[in-house]
C-alpha positions, 0 to 999 in steps of 0.5 A: 500500500505504501508502495502504491502511494509512493508511485502515485505521489511520484507520478503526480509530481512527474505530471506537475513537473511535465505540465509546468515545463510544457506550459513554460515552453509554450509561453516561451514559444508564443513570446518568441513568435510575437517577438519575431512578428514585431521585428518583421513588422518593424522591418516592413515599416522601414522598407514600406515607409519610403515607398508610401512617401513616394506614392504620396509625392507622386499623387501630389505631382499628379494633382499639380499636373492636372490642375487646369492652369498647369495643364493649359500652360503645358499643352496649349500652343495657341494654334490648336482648335477647341475640339483637338485641345479638349481631347489633348487635355483629357487624354493627358489627364487620363494618361497621367492617372493611368500612370499613377494608378498603382499608387492607390495601394499605399493611400487611404481609400478616402484620399484616393476617392478624392483624387479620383473625384478631382480628376473627374471634376477637371475633365467635367470642367474641360467638357463643359467649357468645350461645349459652350463654344464651337468645335472649330473655335480657336483653343484660346477660347477653350482656355478662357472658358476653363480659366473662367470656370476655375477662377479662384476654385481649383478642382484639385485643391480639396484632394491635395489638402486631404493628401497633405493631411494624411501625410502629416498624420502618418509621418 
């Protein structure tokens, strides 16, 4: 009987030691995994941060390039008729947008939507301005109409401000 109690006692001590070792190892492994995950996240942040900042820079440049005043200065040579200038302005905006399309993965959905809205509003202004004058009219009339519609109110200003605010919050 004493021998049986001795064996049961030894067995219980062995089970307690085993369970203590098992749970200690389990906690150690979990802590080690957490530590590795945190290190990986920190490494990813240090690698991704410059890429994200570059995406913000590219989108700021996009918004500046599609600003009607800037767009007109770059593309209007003074001899292009209304219809051709309209198509040139719109195709340039779309090409710029397509070139920067991949940047949306680094920018919040809200800011990306504002950028898309700024692009669409700029195209709308060009179309409305072009529709007010004859298709074969000189491009300078389109330029004048666009500048009148955007006087004091930039279609890209809100998107640029949202972009800047997001950069301030993140960096």
